[in-house]
Backbone as CSV, one residue per row, in Angstrom:
resi,resn,N_x,N_y,N_z,CA_x,CA_y,CA_z,C_x,C_y,C_z
1,MET,-33.323,-9.973,-15.741,-34.174,-8.836,-15.397,-33.325,-7.584,-15.153
2,GLY,-32.105,-7.723,-14.631,-31.231,-6.578,-14.422,-31.413,-5.933,-13.067
3,ILE,-30.537,-4.984,-12.805,-30.563,-4.264,-11.533,-31.321,-2.965,-11.733
4,LYS,-32.252,-2.700,-10.855,-33.061,-1.486,-10.904,-32.857,-0.697,-9.619
5,THR,-33.088,0.604,-9.700,-32.983,1.437,-8.507,-34.344,2.032,-8.176
6,ARG,-34.492,2.356,-6.903,-35.692,3.043,-6.428,-35.322,3.841,-5.191
7,LYS,-36.130,4.842,-4.903,-35.912,5.614,-3.683,-36.314,4.765,-2.479
8,THR,-35.650,4.998,-1.370,-35.990,4.294,-0.137,-37.342,4.779,0.368
9,ASN,-37.969,3.932,1.171,-39.212,4.337,1.823,-39.184,3.816,3.262
10,GLU,-40.205,4.148,4.012,-40.228,3.822,5.443,-40.119,2.323,5.709
11,SER,-40.642,1.503,4.802,-40.579,0.053,5.008,-39.153,-0.493,4.881
12,ASP,-38.218,0.306,4.346,-36.820,-0.111,4.208,-35.984,0.205,5.448
13,LEU,-36.527,0.981,6.374,-35.724,1.538,7.462,-35.018,0.468,8.310
14,GLU,-35.690,-0.597,8.656,-35.064,-1.636,9.482,-33.888,-2.276,8.736
15,TRP,-34.079,-2.557,7.451,-32.999,-3.136,6.641,-31.817,-2.166,6.569
16,ILE,-32.111,-0.877,6.386,-31.051,0.131,6.299,-30.292,0.220,7.620
17,LYS,-31.005,0.257,8.732,-30.348,0.306,10.046,-29.433,-0.900,10.235
18,ASN,-29.906,-2.082,9.864,-29.098,-3.290,9.997,-27.864,-3.236,9.102
19,LEU,-28.014,-2.680,7.911,-26.872,-2.537,6.998,-25.851,-1.562,7.579
20,PHE,-26.319,-0.458,8.152,-25.417,0.493,8.819,-24.610,-0.226,9.911
21,ILE,-25.294,-0.990,10.755,-24.614,-1.680,11.852,-23.589,-2.670,11.300
22,LYS,-23.983,-3.441,10.305,-23.088,-4.454,9.740,-21.888,-3.822,9.036
23,ASN,-22.122,-2.806,8.197,-21.053,-2.270,7.350,-20.357,-1.036,7.909
24,TRP,-20.994,-0.338,8.856,-20.430,0.915,9.361,-20.217,0.893,10.874
25,GLY,-20.485,-0.237,11.520,-20.136,-0.409,12.918,-21.122,0.132,13.932
26,SER,-22.167,0.822,13.493,-23.205,1.308,14.407,-24.383,1.790,13.566
27,ASP,-25.420,2.260,14.252,-26.612,2.710,13.520,-26.536,4.197,13.167
28,PHE,-25.324,4.744,13.089,-25.153,6.118,12.636,-23.770,6.289,12.014
29,ILE,-23.632,7.364,11.281,-22.383,7.734,10.618,-21.957,9.087,11.181
30,VAL,-20.659,9.306,11.275,-20.142,10.628,11.632,-19.399,11.162,10.409
31,SER,-19.828,12.314,9.930,-19.213,12.937,8.763,-19.020,14.417,9.047
32,ARG,-17.769,14.866,9.034,-17.431,16.252,9.342,-18.008,16.654,10.700
33,GLY,-17.962,15.720,11.650,-18.400,15.999,13.015,-19.897,15.916,13.226
34,LYS,-20.647,15.646,12.177,-22.103,15.599,12.263,-22.580,14.152,12.264
35,ILE,-23.489,13.834,13.170,-24.071,12.495,13.232,-25.199,12.395,12.211
36,GLN,-25.143,11.340,11.415,-26.179,11.068,10.418,-26.804,9.713,10.743
37,LYS,-28.128,9.711,10.939,-28.857,8.483,11.257,-29.749,8.110,10.074
38,PRO,-29.934,6.804,9.838,-30.714,6.371,8.677,-32.115,6.971,8.599
39,GLU,-32.752,7.140,9.745,-34.131,7.650,9.726,-34.217,9.111,9.262
40,ASN,-33.084,9.801,9.221,-33.068,11.196,8.779,-32.494,11.361,7.371
41,LEU,-32.216,10.256,6.703,-31.585,10.315,5.389,-32.525,9.808,4.306
42,GLU,-32.389,10.385,3.130,-33.030,9.827,1.946,-32.077,8.797,1.385
43,GLY,-32.552,8.025,0.437,-31.648,7.050,-0.145,-32.160,6.434,-1.427
44,VAL,-31.275,5.652,-2.018,-31.570,4.900,-3.230,-31.146,3.455,-2.981
45,ILE,-32.035,2.540,-3.304,-31.753,1.112,-3.172,-31.623,0.515,-4.562
46,ALA,-30.634,-0.354,-4.724,-30.504,-1.145,-5.947,-31.067,-2.529,-5.647
47,GLU,-31.898,-3.038,-6.570,-32.506,-4.353,-6.408,-32.287,-5.186,-7.659
48,GLU,-32.054,-6.461,-7.424,-31.927,-7.420,-8.512,-32.882,-8.566,-8.224
49,ASP,-33.855,-8.742,-9.100,-34.869,-9.785,-8.929,-35.519,-9.722,-7.551
50,GLY,-35.815,-8.506,-7.090,-36.484,-8.308,-5.804,-35.574,-8.349,-4.593
51,GLU,-34.302,-8.649,-4.788,-33.336,-8.698,-3.681,-32.570,-7.383,-3.611
52,LYS,-32.461,-6.814,-2.408,-31.694,-5.589,-2.216,-30.211,-5.901,-2.353
53,VAL,-29.532,-5.211,-3.286,-28.115,-5.485,-3.540,-27.239,-4.247,-3.370
54,GLY,-27.840,-3.122,-3.002,-27.047,-1.916,-2.794,-27.867,-0.795,-2.206
55,LEU,-27.149,0.145,-1.586,-27.794,1.295,-0.948,-26.871,2.496,-1.006
56,ALA,-27.439,3.631,-1.348,-26.766,4.928,-1.193,-27.663,5.782,-0.320
57,THR,-27.093,6.423,0.711,-27.864,7.353,1.533,-27.352,8.760,1.281
58,ILE,-28.272,9.712,1.310,-27.951,11.100,0.966,-28.604,12.064,1.949
59,HIS,-27.981,13.229,2.049,-28.508,14.309,2.890,-28.357,15.609,2.113
60,THR,-29.456,16.336,1.971,-29.449,17.595,1.231,-29.588,18.765,2.195
61,GLU,-28.702,19.749,2.019,-28.706,20.933,2.867,-27.991,22.063,2.134
62,ASN,-28.522,23.271,2.230,-27.884,24.465,1.659,-27.562,24.332,0.169
63,GLY,-28.462,23.723,-0.587,-28.268,23.606,-2.030,-27.216,22.597,-2.443
64,GLU,-26.796,21.747,-1.509,-25.794,20.727,-1.793,-26.291,19.379,-1.283
65,MET,-25.784,18.321,-1.892,-26.147,16.978,-1.459,-24.883,16.248,-1.018
66,GLU,-24.962,15.648,0.165,-23.877,14.801,0.642,-24.240,13.340,0.385
67,LEU,-23.330,12.611,-0.209,-23.451,11.170,-0.309,-22.893,10.632,1.013
68,VAL,-23.786,10.214,1.893,-23.391,9.835,3.255,-22.787,8.437,3.269
69,THR,-23.480,7.483,2.647,-22.961,6.116,2.562,-23.268,5.553,1.185
70,ILE,-22.459,4.587,0.791,-22.762,3.797,-0.396,-22.269,2.386,-0.115
71,ASP,-23.131,1.421,-0.385,-22.809,0.018,-0.147,-23.274,-0.814,-1.332
72,SER,-22.355,-1.552,-1.907,-22.694,-2.559,-2.906,-22.567,-3.912,-2.225
73,LEU,-23.641,-4.670,-2.241,-23.619,-5.976,-1.591,-23.111,-7.071,-2.525
74,LYS,-22.857,-6.707,-3.774,-22.265,-7.619,-4.759,-21.180,-6.828,-5.494
75,PRO,-20.018,-6.668,-4.869,-18.957,-5.845,-5.455,-18.540,-6.317,-6.850
76,GLY,-18.130,-5.338,-7.659,-17.609,-5.635,-8.984,-18.663,-5.853,-10.051
77,GLN,-19.930,-5.572,-9.739,-21.001,-5.781,-10.711,-21.624,-4.469,-11.199
78,GLY,-21.001,-3.334,-10.850,-21.503,-2.051,-11.330,-22.594,-1.438,-10.471
79,ILE,-22.880,-2.047,-9.339,-23.962,-1.550,-8.473,-23.604,-0.182,-7.894
80,GLY,-22.368,-0.019,-7.425,-21.946,1.267,-6.874,-22.041,2.381,-7.906
81,THR,-21.598,2.116,-9.119,-21.668,3.111,-10.187,-23.121,3.434,-10.525
82,LEU,-23.968,2.416,-10.574,-25.393,2.629,-10.820,-25.995,3.537,-9.746
83,LEU,-25.644,3.289,-8.478,-26.155,4.118,-7.384,-25.629,5.551,-7.478
84,ILE,-24.352,5.714,-7.781,-23.777,7.064,-7.938,-24.524,7.817,-9.034
85,ASN,-24.734,7.160,-10.162,-25.419,7.817,-11.283,-26.838,8.221,-10.906
86,GLU,-27.520,7.397,-10.137,-28.877,7.727,-9.699,-28.865,8.910,-8.727
87,VAL,-27.896,8.948,-7.825,-27.772,10.063,-6.882,-27.474,11.358,-7.650
88,ILE,-26.590,11.301,-8.623,-26.289,12.485,-9.452,-27.559,12.963,-10.151
89,LYS,-28.318,12.039,-10.686,-29.575,12.383,-11.357,-30.534,13.107,-10.401
90,ILE,-30.672,12.580,-9.189,-31.554,13.201,-8.186,-31.054,14.605,-7.841
91,ALA,-29.743,14.741,-7.651,-29.166,16.050,-7.318,-29.433,17.059,-8.436
92,LYS,-29.261,16.639,-9.681,-29.509,17.536,-10.817,-30.982,17.895,-10.934
93,GLU,-31.861,16.911,-10.726,-33.309,17.170,-10.765,-33.709,18.209,-9.724
94,ASN,-32.989,18.229,-8.602,-33.278,19.183,-7.532,-32.477,20.474,-7.664
95,LYS,-31.788,20.617,-8.817,-31.020,21.824,-9.143,-30.005,22.188,-8.054
96,LEU,-29.333,21.169,-7.537,-28.330,21.395,-6.504,-27.001,21.787,-7.140
97,LYS,-26.158,22.472,-6.364,-24.892,23.002,-6.875,-23.781,21.967,-6.903
98,ARG,-23.807,21.072,-5.924,-22.735,20.076,-5.890,-23.165,18.852,-5.107
99,LEU,-22.486,17.747,-5.420,-22.605,16.497,-4.698,-21.245,16.252,-4.074
100,TRP,-21.229,15.980,-2.779,-19.951,15.796,-2.097,-20.025,14.610,-1.149
101,LEU,-18.856,14.186,-0.697,-18.772,13.072,0.236,-17.478,13.164,1.022
102,ILE,-17.448,12.399,2.075,-16.248,12.266,2.906,-15.857,10.800,2.921
103,THR,-14.569,10.543,2.743,-14.019,9.217,2.980,-12.775,9.396,3.838
104,THR,-12.119,8.306,4.154,-10.940,8.395,5.009,-9.676,8.067,4.222
105,ASN,-8.568,8.504,4.770,-7.273,8.384,4.088,-6.876,6.940,3.777
106,ASP,-7.363,5.982,4.549,-6.998,4.578,4.328,-7.785,3.928,3.205
107,ASN,-8.902,4.538,2.815,-9.864,3.900,1.924,-9.467,4.097,0.457
108,LEU,-8.376,3.443,0.082,-7.822,3.604,-1.266,-8.782,3.119,-2.345
109,SER,-9.507,2.049,-2.075,-10.464,1.554,-3.075,-11.583,2.569,-3.302
110,ALA,-12.034,3.241,-2.243,-13.073,4.268,-2.393,-12.529,5.474,-3.162
111,LEU,-11.310,5.888,-2.844,-10.723,7.028,-3.556,-10.630,6.728,-5.051
112,LYS,-10.225,5.527,-5.396,-10.166,5.113,-6.799,-11.563,5.116,-7.417
113,PHE,-12.519,4.486,-6.735,-13.888,4.373,-7.226,-14.513,5.751,-7.476
114,TYR,-14.412,6.634,-6.494,-15.041,7.942,-6.634,-14.416,8.750,-7.765
115,GLN,-13.105,8.719,-7.887,-12.453,9.466,-8.962,-12.823,8.893,-10.333
116,LYS,-12.938,7.576,-10.433,-13.362,6.961,-11.693,-14.791,7.365,-12.044
117,ASN,-15.568,7.747,-11.036,-16.956,8.143,-11.253,-17.155,9.657,-11.264
118,GLY,-16.077,10.413,-11.498,-16.197,11.848,-11.742,-15.970,12.764,-10.563
119,PHE,-15.683,12.226,-9.396,-15.433,13.067,-8.228,-13.995,13.579,-8.242
120,SER,-13.804,14.778,-7.706,-12.473,15.376,-7.547,-12.185,15.566,-6.064
121,LEU,-10.920,15.367,-5.681,-10.502,15.642,-4.310,-10.455,17.151,-4.115
122,VAL,-11.074,17.640,-3.041,-11.100,19.084,-2.816,-10.521,19.517,-1.476
123,LYS,-10.575,18.639,-0.451,-10.046,19.026,0.855,-9.575,17.795,1.620
124,VAL,-8.565,18.025,2.437,-8.125,17.017,3.399,-8.245,17.655,4.776
125,TYR,-8.840,16.921,5.698,-8.997,17.382,7.075,-8.084,16.523,7.947
126,PRO,-6.842,16.989,8.175,-5.879,16.190,8.941,-6.380,15.880,10.353
127,ASN,-6.197,14.645,10.759,-6.525,14.169,12.108,-7.995,14.349,12.509
128,ALA,-8.884,14.495,11.536,-10.308,14.688,11.846,-10.934,13.456,12.486
129,ILE,-10.386,12.297,12.225,-10.975,11.074,12.762,-10.835,10.999,14.280
130,ALA,-9.820,11.623,14.840,-9.681,11.651,16.304,-10.915,12.278,16.940
131,GLU,-11.424,13.335,16.329,-12.649,13.981,16.839,-13.856,13.072,16.634
132,SER,-13.931,12.426,15.478,-15.056,11.529,15.190,-15.103,10.367,16.171
133,ARG,-13.939,9.871,16.572,-13.894,8.748,17.530,-14.460,9.135,18.896
134,LYS,-14.448,10.417,19.228,-15.049,10.849,20.501,-16.551,10.603,20.489
135,VAL,-17.158,10.688,19.299,-18.587,10.460,19.139,-18.873,9.005,18.800
136,LYS,-17.972,8.406,18.026,-18.156,7.039,17.551,-16.866,6.248,17.782
137,PRO,-16.687,5.723,18.986,-15.451,5.003,19.307,-15.269,3.707,18.513
138,GLN,-16.316,3.263,17.812,-16.221,2.043,17.014,-15.326,2.220,15.788
139,ILE,-14.977,3.444,15.433,-14.114,3.654,14.274,-12.761,3.022,14.576
140,PRO,-12.345,2.078,13.744,-11.071,1.394,14.031,-9.862,2.308,13.870
141,GLU,-8.787,1.940,14.522,-7.522,2.684,14.393,-6.843,2.383,13.060
142,ILE,-6.934,1.138,12.626,-6.276,0.693,11.400,-7.350,0.286,10.394
143,GLY,-7.184,0.743,9.155,-8.163,0.449,8.115,-7.581,-0.388,6.999
144,GLU,-8.057,-0.116,5.791,-7.614,-0.848,4.602,-6.100,-0.827,4.470
145,ASN,-5.544,-1.934,4.017,-4.123,-2.042,3.702,-3.212,-1.736,4.889
146,GLY,-3.717,-1.893,6.116,-2.899,-1.652,7.299,-2.580,-0.193,7.546
147,ILE,-3.347,0.711,6.935,-3.106,2.156,7.056,-3.874,2.706,8.253
148,SER,-3.213,3.527,9.065,-3.891,4.193,10.186,-4.976,5.124,9.653
149,ILE,-6.154,5.041,10.254,-7.268,5.919,9.860,-7.130,7.209,10.649
150,ARG,-6.805,8.314,9.966,-6.556,9.592,10.630,-7.353,10.748,10.027
151,ASP,-7.349,10.819,8.699,-7.811,12.032,8.017,-9.112,11.794,7.278
152,GLU,-9.920,12.839,7.183,-11.096,12.827,6.317,-10.698,13.487,5.008
153,ILE,-11.186,12.932,3.922,-10.928,13.486,2.596,-12.265,13.803,1.950
154,GLU,-12.405,15.035,1.481,-13.645,15.476,0.840,-13.472,15.430,-0.673
155,LEU,-14.451,14.828,-1.322,-14.487,14.787,-2.784,-15.808,15.386,-3.234
156,GLU,-15.844,15.894,-4.464,-17.076,16.518,-4.953,-17.214,16.382,-6.459
157,ILE,-18.459,16.548,-6.887,-18.792,16.762,-8.291,-19.569,18.067,-8.338
158,LYS,-19.116,19.012,-9.128,-19.878,20.238,-9.354,-21.001,19.904,-10.328
159,LEU,-22.207,20.331,-10.008,-23.369,20.023,-10.862,-23.789,21.227,-11.699
């Protein structure tokens, strides 16, 4: 049957909140000092045979769209790329100027993934995670590959 995408709706909110807690350490995200909660975000869900296998959450403001989170529950099957492509499509349909996101300096797999999917690195915010930890102390000190989590990295696609 294949993997299909659809926009999130209110009936998905509990599942999304649980996914945030499981994969992001709490029921909110901190990005560039701003708290993002699932109930205030739009999103796209990937489903395979009725089972939720991925989620992208987005926030639109000032003619730009932020990709707040992306989760593939079956890594290596193209779900993340499918979600990115759907988010790009939504951004273009809404005539937005750019799609952007924040990741952290330790997240080498994300940096690779985003660049392979057309994103360019545009800014580094040194030591930004120290400020984020004041709001969200659950952010670990050490991340992927034993690298200290310190900096936020902004990537974008111009639309």
